[in-house]
C-alpha positions in Angstrom: 129.1 135.5 74.0 130.6 132.4 75.5 128.5 129.2 75.5 128.8 125.5 75.8 128.1 123.5 72.6 128.5 120.0 71.2 128.5 119.0 67.5 128.5 115.3 68.0 127.1 112.8 70.5 129.5 111.3 72.9 131.2 111.6 76.3 131.5 114.8 78.3 134.6 115.8 76.3 132.4 116.6 73.3 131.3 119.7 75.1 133.3 122.8 74.2 133.3 126.5 75.2 132.8 128.6 72.1 132.0 132.1 71.0 128.6 132.4 69.4 125.9 135.0 68.7 123.7 136.2 71.6 120.1 135.0 71.6 117.2 137.4 71.8 113.7 136.8 73.1 110.7 136.3 71.0 107.2 137.3 72.1 106.4 135.8 75.5 110.1 135.2 76.4 112.7 136.9 78.4 116.5 137.0 78.1 118.8 136.8 81.2 122.4 137.3 82.0 123.1 133.9 83.3 124.6 133.7 86.8 124.2 130.0 87.3 122.8 127.0 85.4 121.7 123.7 86.9 122.9 120.4 85.5 120.2 117.7 85.1 120.4 114.0 84.3 118.6 114.6 81.0 121.4 117.0 79.9 124.1 114.3 79.7 121.6 111.8 78.2 120.9 114.2 75.4 124.6 114.9 74.9 125.3 111.2 74.7 122.5 110.6 72.2 120.8 108.1 74.5 117.2 109.5 74.3 117.0 110.5 70.6 113.8 108.5 70.2 112.1 110.6 72.9 113.9 114.0 72.7 115.3 114.8 69.3 118.4 116.9 69.3 119.7 118.7 66.2 123.4 119.2 66.0 125.3 121.4 66.8 123.5 122.0 70.0 123.7 124.0 73.2 123.1 122.3 76.6 121.2 123.0 79.8 117.7 124.1 80.6 117.7 125.5 84.1 119.1 128.9 84.8 119.1 131.8 87.2 120.1 135.4 86.4 119.2 139.0 85.7 116.6 139.9 83.1 118.2 142.1 80.4 115.7 141.9 77.5 112.0 141.4 77.6 109.9 140.0 74.7 106.6 141.4 73.5 103.7 140.6 75.7 105.7 140.0 78.9 104.3 142.0 81.8 105.3 140.2 85.0 109.0 141.1 84.9 111.2 143.9 83.8 114.8 144.6 83.0 116.9 144.2 86.1 114.7 141.6 87.9 116.2 138.5 89.3 114.6 135.3 88.1 115.1 131.6 87.7 113.5 129.4 85.1 113.7 127.1 82.0 114.9 127.7 78.5 117.4 126.2 76.1 121.2 126.4 76.0 121.4 127.6 79.6 125.1 126.9 79.9 126.0 130.3 78.4 126.5 133.9 79.3 123.0 134.7 78.0 120.0 132.5 77.6 116.3 133.0 76.7 113.8 131.6 79.1 110.4 130.3 78.2 109.1 130.1 81.8 110.4 131.9 84.8 109.5 133.3 88.2 111.0 136.0 90.5 113.6 134.8 92.9 112.4 134.9 96.5 114.4 136.8 99.0 117.3 134.8 100.4 117.7 132.4 97.5 121.0 132.8 95.8 121.6 132.4 92.0 123.6 129.2 92.6 120.8 127.6 94.6 118.0 128.9 92.4 119.6 127.4 89.3 119.1 124.0 90.9 115.3 124.3 91.3 113.4 124.5 88.0 113.3 121.0 86.5 113.8 119.1 89.8 110.9 120.9 91.5 108.5 120.7 88.5 109.3 117.0 88.2 108.8 116.4 91.9 105.5 118.2 92.1 104.3 116.4 89.0 105.2 112.9 89.9 104.0 113.1 93.5 100.6 114.3 92.2 100.5 111.7 89.4 101.3 108.7 91.6 98.4 109.8 93.8 99.9 109.1 97.2 97.9 110.5 100.1 98.6 111.8 103.6 99.2 109.0 106.0 100.5 106.6 103.3 104.0 105.4 102.6 106.0 106.3 99.5 109.2 104.6 98.4 111.6 106.8 96.5 114.4 105.0 94.6 117.3 107.5 94.2 116.2 110.0 96.8 119.4 112.1 97.4 119.7 113.9 94.1 117.9 117.1 93.1 114.5 115.5 92.2 114.6 113.1 95.1 115.5 115.9 97.5 112.4 117.9 96.3 110.2 114.8 96.4 111.1 113.9 99.9 110.4 117.4 101.2 107.1 117.9 99.2 105.8 114.5 100.3 106.7 115.0 104.0 105.0 118.4 103.9 101.9 116.6 102.8 102.0 114.1 105.7 103.4 111.2 103.6 106.0 108.8 105.1 108.9 108.5 102.7 111.4 105.6 102.5 114.3 106.7 100.4 117.2 104.8 98.9 120.6 106.2 98.4 124.3 105.2 98.8 125.8 104.6 102.2 127.4 108.1 102.3 124.0 109.8 101.9 122.0 108.0 104.5 122.3 110.8 107.0 121.5 113.3 104.3 118.1 111.6 103.7 117.4 111.3 107.4 117.9 115.1 107.7 115.3 115.6 104.9 112.8 113.6 106.9 113.0 110.4 105.0 113.5 106.9 106.4 116.8 106.0 104.6 118.0 102.7 103.3 120.6 101.6 100.8 119.9 100.3 97.3 121.1 97.1 95.8 120.7 93.4 96.6 118.2 92.8 99.4 116.2 95.9 98.8 112.8 94.3 99.1 113.6 92.7 102.4 115.1 96.0 103.8 112.0 98.0 102.7 109.6 95.5 104.1 111.4 95.6 107.5 111.0 99.4 107.5 107.4 99.4 106.3 105.7 96.4 107.9 102.3 97.8 106.8 103.4 98.0 103.2 104.3 100.5 100.5 101.5 102.4 99.0 103.4 103.9 96.0 106.9 104.0 94.5 108.8 106.5 92.5 111.9 105.5 90.5 114.1 108.5 90.1 117.4 106.9 89.4 116.5 104.6 86.6 118.7 101.9 88.2 116.6 98.9 87.2 114.3 98.5 90.2 110.9 98.6 88.6 110.2 94.9 89.2 111.1 95.3 92.9 108.9 98.4 93.2 106.0 96.5 91.6 106.5 93.6 94.1 106.6 96.0 97.0 103.5 97.9 96.1 101.7 94.9 94.7 100.2 97.0 91.9 102.2 98.2 88.9 99.8 101.2 88.5 101.3 102.5 91.8 104.8 102.6 90.3 106.1 105.5 88.3 109.5 106.2 86.8 111.1 109.3 85.3 114.3 107.6 84.1 113.5 103.9 83.2 111.7 103.8 79.8 111.2 100.0 80.2 108.8 100.6 83.1 105.7 100.0 80.9 107.0 96.5 80.2 106.2 95.8 83.9 102.9 97.7 83.8 104.3 100.8 85.5 104.3 104.3 84.1 106.9 106.8 82.9 106.5 110.5 83.3 108.7 113.0 81.5 106.6 115.9 80.1 106.1 119.0 82.2 102.4 119.8 82.9 102.6 123.5 83.8 106.1 124.8 84.2 105.2 128.5 85.0 102.9 127.3 87.8 105.6 124.9 89.1 108.2 127.6 89.2 105.9 129.9 91.2 105.2 127.0 93.5 108.9 126.3 93.9 109.5 130.0 95.0 106.6 129.8 97.4 107.8 126.5 99.0 111.3 128.0 99.5 109.9 131.2 100.9 107.7 129.3 103.4 110.5 127.1 104.6 109.1 123.9 103.1 111.8 123.3 100.4 115.5 123.7 100.3 117.7 122.0 97.7 121.4 122.2 98.6 124.1 122.5 96.0 126.4 119.5 96.1 129.1 120.9 93.9 129.7 123.9 91.6 131.8 124.2 88.4 132.8 127.1 86.2 131.4 127.4 82.7 134.7 126.3 81.2 134.4 123.1 83.3 130.9 122.2 82.0 132.1 118.8 80.8 133.3 118.0 84.4 130.0 119.2 85.7 128.0 116.8 83.5 130.5 113.9 84.3 129.9 114.6 88.0 126.1 114.5 87.6 126.3 111.4 85.4 128.3 109.5 88.1 125.5 109.9 90.6 125.8 109.7 94.4 125.3 113.5 94.8 123.5 114.9 97.8 121.7 117.8 96.1 122.4 119.7 92.9 125.3 120.1 90.5 125.5 123.7 89.3 127.6 125.7 86.8 128.4 129.3 87.8 128.7 131.9 85.0 130.9 135.0 85.3 129.6 138.4 84.3 129.9 138.7 80.5 132.7 140.9 79.3 131.6 144.5 78.4 130.7 144.9 74.8 133.2 146.9 72.7 
């Protein structure tokens, strides 16, 4: 099969399209024909070797975790799906014609493969961190880096819970955030003053999604480091804030993602798509930031076996 691999850490160009053996599911896993794979910030950080102290990568390695496709093999003990079902979920080496999923859920009606591939990690992360920060209905939440996949999910989940959201993004994405239901503002110098003007009664909690060095400002705005949580800045504990990066219950989060989509609460748009052969460009696009929604790699139907 065709798959994206890298055999050294470095820039996007270390990613290559290769022929490799097809994976097969173990007990409790399923294999899918991949139709689309989501690109997450962690993907390029792993490829660049930036988080080896937290997430150990052995080389050579595949890349990508989020995928949507068609079940074509089922491991022992799996009873909730069968061959031919359409699913999205999480595994390893998702940028490939076939991948094995460790957690999955059936795709709700109306959700395309391309969109579904953008849901798994962002929605699990959003559900987890909104719960962990403990923000309540009627309170105000600051989201730093609110226009990407995780931020888009956080805004919609929080708004559905009756939470006021102030979200930061680039100038080009202010209307995008407004459309999600957030009160938008730009990041950069003067952030504290801008946020205080928008929230005269104060900020109850803050989530740092972008990892752009705003933990100190978030602590000042909340007045309490325990009310600040980051998913991208591992220096946050130096300020008394927390870091969250480990999924709590991925299968439950995927089911919740499907339900939130089906009930009209959640929609994560696709900012840009790339072909499997252009996976390096896809990761470069994600790494550059400034996206409104998700970066997704589409995968063609594998060539028939001979």
